[in-house]
N, C-alpha and C positions, 0 to 999 in steps of 0.2 A: 447441657450438651458438652461433651468432652471432645476437644479437637487436638490435632497434633501440636498446635501452639501451646497447649497446656502441659506438654511433656517437657520437663527440664532436661536439657542436654548438658552434662558436666564434662568439660575438657580438662584433664589433669595430666601431670607428668607421670610417665610410666615408673612404677615402683619396683617392678619385677624385671630383672635383666633378661634380655633375649637369650634363649638357650645357647646360641652360638658363642656368646661371650663368657660362658661358664666353663670351668675346667672339666666338669663331668656332666654327661647327659645320658638319659636312657629313653628309648622309644620302642613301643611294641606294636605289631600289627598281626591280627588274626585273619587268615584267609577264609574264603567263603565256605570251605568244608569243615571248619572248626565248629564244634557243637554250639558255642555261644553265637557264632556268626549265623549258623543255620537258624537259630531261634529268632534273631533279628530279621533275617530275610523272610522267614515264613510269616512273621507278624506284619511286615511291610507288604508282602504279597497279598495277604488277607485284607489289609486296609485298602489297598489299591482296588481290589476286586469289589469290596463293599462300596467304595466311592463311586465306581462306575455303575454299579447296579442302582444305587440311590439316584445318580444323575439321570439314568435312563428312565426310571419310574416316576420320579417327582421333580427332576430338574434342580436338585439341591443336594448338598452333602449333609446327611442326617447324622445325629449324634452317634459316635462310636469311638471307643478306645480299645483296641485289641493288642495291647502292648505287654501282655502277660503270657509268655510262652515258656514252657519247661520241656526239656529233652532228657529222657531217662535212657541211658545207654543199654544196649542189648548184650548179646554174647556171640562170640564167633570162634572159629577154629581156622585161622589162616595157615597156609602152608605154601611152600614154593611150588609153582605151577598151578595153584588155584585151590583155595579152601572154601569154607561155607559159613554163612551166618546161621547160627543155631537158634538164636532168639532175636526177633526184630527189635529195633529200638522204638520207644514210644515218644510221641510228640503230643503234648497237651496244650491246646490253644484256648486261652481264657481271656476274659475281658467283658466289655459291655458294648452292645450294638442294638440299634433299632431293628426290630424284627417284624413290625407291622406298620403299614402305611394305608390309611383310609380303608381299613378292613381287609386289605390284601397282605398276605404273609410274605416276608422276605426269607428265602431258604438259606439262612445264615450258616448252618452246619455244612450244607452242601457246598456253598461258596468257599468256606474255609478249607475243606478237603480238596476240592478241585484246584484251588490256588496253590496249596501246599505241594501237591503231587506234581503240578506243572513246574514249579520252581525246582524241586528236587530232580526232576527228569532233565531239566535244561542245564543244571549247574554241577551235578555230581556224576561224572561220566561212568564210574564203576559201580554205581548204586542202582538197584532196582526198586523204585519207589512203591511198587505194589507188594513185593515180597519182603523187603528189608525194613519197612517202616509201618507202624500203626499210628493212625491219626485219631486223636480224641478231641472233640470240640465241646468246650464247657463255657460257652458264651451266653450271657443273660442280658435282658434289656437294661438300659441305664436307668438311673433314678429319674423320677418325674421332674424333679427340680432342674437337674442338669440337662435333660432332654429339652425342657422348655427354654433353658438359657441359650442353648445352641440355636434354637429356632426363633429366639426373640428378635423382633425388628427394632433396629436402632438407626433408622434412616438408611444410609448406604453402608453402615458398618456391621461387621460381625463382632460379637463380644467374646472375650476370653473365658474359657470354662475352667480356668485354674489360675492360682497365684503361684508364679514360678519364676526362676531366673535362668538365663542362658549366657554363655560366654563364647566369643569368637576371637581369633587372633590371626595376624599376618605380619610378615611373610613366614614361610616355612623355614625351619632350620636345616642345616646341611644333613644332619642325621635323620630328620623326619623325611626329607626327600629320598634318601637312599633306602630307608626301610620300606617305604611305600613302593618305590620302584622295584625292589627285589621281589617282594611278595607278588606284585602284579605280573612281573615277568615269569615267575615260576608257575603261576596258575592261569596265565593267559591262554586263550584258545589255541594259538599256534604252538605253544609249548606242550599243552596236553595232547594235541594231535600228534606231535612228533615224539613225545615221551609219555605214552599212556600209563607207564608204571608210576608216574607222579600223581599222587592223590591231591585233591583240592584242600585237604586239611593241612595247611602250611601255616606255621607261626614263626615270625621273625622277631627276635629280640635284638635290638641294637644298643650297644654301649660305646660311648665315646669318652675317651680320656685324653685331653689335649687334642692332638690331631689324629690319634689312632682310633680307628673304628673297628669293633669286633661284632660280628653277626653270628648269633646262635640260631640255627634254623632247625625246627622240628618239622619233618615232612613224612606223611603217611605214604608208604610204598604199596602199590597194588600187587598182590601176590601172583595173580595169574600171568602177569607180564614179566616175572622174574623166576628163572628156572632153578637157580641154586645160589648158595651163599656168595660165591665169587661175582655173580651177576649183580647181587644186591650191593656189594662194595663198589662195583663200577657205577651203579646208579647214584650212589652217594657222591662219587667224584664228579659225575655229570651235573648234579644239582649244585655243587659248590662252584663249578665253572660257570654255570648259568647265572648264579648270584653275582659272581665277580664281574661278569660281562655287564649285567644290569647296573651294577654300581658304577662302572666306567661310563656307561651311557648317561648316568645321572651326574656325571662330572665329579665322581669321587673315585679316583683311580686306585687307591690302596686301601683295601679292607682285608681283614682276616675272617675267614668263614669256617665254621664248624657245623656239620650236619649230623643230626640224630646222635647227640653226644652221650645218650644213655645206653647206646648199643654195647653189647659185649660180644664181639665178633667170634672170639675163640669158643665161647660157650654157645654160640648160635642164637643168642637173644637179641632180636632186632625188631625194628618198627615196621612189621609186616601186617597188612590189613587186606580184607576181602573187598571192601567198598571204597577205600581211599579216604575214610574218615574214622577218627577214634570214637565216633558216636556208636559204632557197631559193638563196642565192648569196653573201651577204656575211659571214656569221659562223658559226663553229663553236660548239659548246657542250659542257659537261661538268658532271656532277653535283658539287655542293658549291661551285660558283663563284658561285652566285646568292644569293638572300635567305637569311638565317639563319632559325631556327625562328620568331622573332618577326615575320617578314615583311619585314625590312629589312636593309640592310647599314649598320652603324653603327660607323665607325672611332673614335668618341669614347667607345665603351663597351668594357668587357672582352668578348671574344668567344672562342669555340672555333672551330677550323677543321673540326670534324666535319661530314661530309655526313649530315644526319639522314634525308633522303629515301631510301627503299628499305631501311632497316635494320629488323630484326626488333624490333618494339616490346616483345615479351615479355622478351627477354633481352639485347638490345643497348642498353647504356646510352648509346651515342652518340646515340640517338634519345630514349629515355624520360627520361634525365636532363636533356636540353635542354628538354623540355616541362615537367618537374616543377620545374626551377630557376626558370623564368619563373612557374610557378604559385605557388611559395612566395613569390617576391618580390612578386607582385601581392596575395596574401592578406595579407602583412605590412602593406602600405600601406593596404589597404582595411579591415582589421580592427583595426588599431592607430592611433588618431587621432594619437598622439604621434610617429609615424614619417613623415617627409617623403619619404624615398627609401631603397630597399633593393636590394642586389645579393646574389645567392645563388650560391655556387660549390659543386659536388658533385664528389667524386672516387670512382670505383668501384675495386673490386679483383676481378680475374677469379676466378671460383669462389666468390665470396661472394654471399649473397642480394642481389638488386637493391635491396631496401628498406633495406639497411644499408650505406651508403657508408663509405669509410675515414674521411672527415671531411666535415663541412658547415661552411662559413664563411658567416656572414651579416654583410655590411658595411652598417651602418645609419647614416643621418643623421636625427637627431631634430629635432623642432620646438622653437624657443625655448630651445635649449640644455639641454633635459631630459637628465639623466644616463642613460647606457646601462643602469645598474643598475635603473632604473625599468621598462624594457621587456624586460629580459633574459629573465625567466621566460615571459611570454606569447609572445615571439618564438620561443623554443626550442620551446614547445608547438605552435605553428602549424607549424613546420618538421617536427616528428616526426609530426604528424597527416597532413601531405601525403605523407610517405614511407610511412606505413602504408596510405594509399589507393592506392598504386601498382599493386597487383594489379587494380584496376578500370580501369586505363588502356587495356588491350587492348579490353575490352568497349566502353568509351566511344568509342574511335577507330573501331571497326568499325560501331557504331551510327550515328555521325555522318558517316562517310566513304562515298563511292561511287567506283566505278572511274572514272566520267566526271569527277568533281571530287574527286580523292583527297585527303582530309584537308586540303583547301584549299591544297595546295601549288600554286604558290608563294604562300602567303598568310599570314594572321594565325593566331595560336594558336587552338586549338579551345576552350581552357578559360579 
């Protein structure tokens, strides 16, 4: 029997400087209308729907990983005052899922399509999910060995169905906070209601050099809400002002903002769309290419390449460990005043209980040169407590998530 006491927790000094202490930092966030973000969100909506059906029919989360989604852009003819989508974009949902329980069939393809269209309808205000999108479900049953592994009884434990690692960190850097705040402000419900010409396909790239922060924003403009080129220019100015205001609200008063920098206004070549997303014609998408679990793409942080969206939260550590690693790091900096910064790395082993990683490394930076020995015992206790609470993760995710806005993908952590 493997217990949490068998998991070594290694507490070491942080070897990677916090991004705030570096001369240069870059951070990116893709809004929910970006093709990569759409893929993440549809994978997660599908997984949530499957989980609920499995719970209703057999009281457990059966084997599934539906984390392979591909979006192939369509074609469109946008124009001022309103254009048209000439070819819908295609979404291919692939993966593995249990489709039969005690002789009764689970309508996996129907669940996938309903969940996808519900999310699209709720999150992309200018898109018609019936006319502008074609859904293709290519999901097959999982291997017998993996399905049996998920169902295997290990006393009170659920076992991991993969060997994988995950990384979490805290606290956020100044640039991370402002990039997240700006994108959320531009695509928030109040902003979209007041400015329907702003599409949800917003990407914010933040670059900090010293104290100077530059934000390059790509924002799809919805054509039917813009009558002519001068209106488009006014919309760009409004987007810049909204971004600057969001930065001030995030306590970053001085940023430089550029919106849709590829535009050629004199030639009339601008980022105009019918649906508010480049998926209609300009860009394809794929699960795992967008925001990490923390809601951002952070090249100055240790990261895993795991696609968390669409994974089975009960047994697939590619998802659960990504969430818990961030949770551990955040609790370390909030509960231990002597800790300035923390990074948590977890590694699973297939077939072992998910609450007992092979190893946990906690990379710590203390305040005022305080020795690691002073914080070692409370740090280890916090990490073990978070691991023991992992069985609650499924319940918490299901309570807080909805099909329309699944687990805030692509968004910030739930915890």
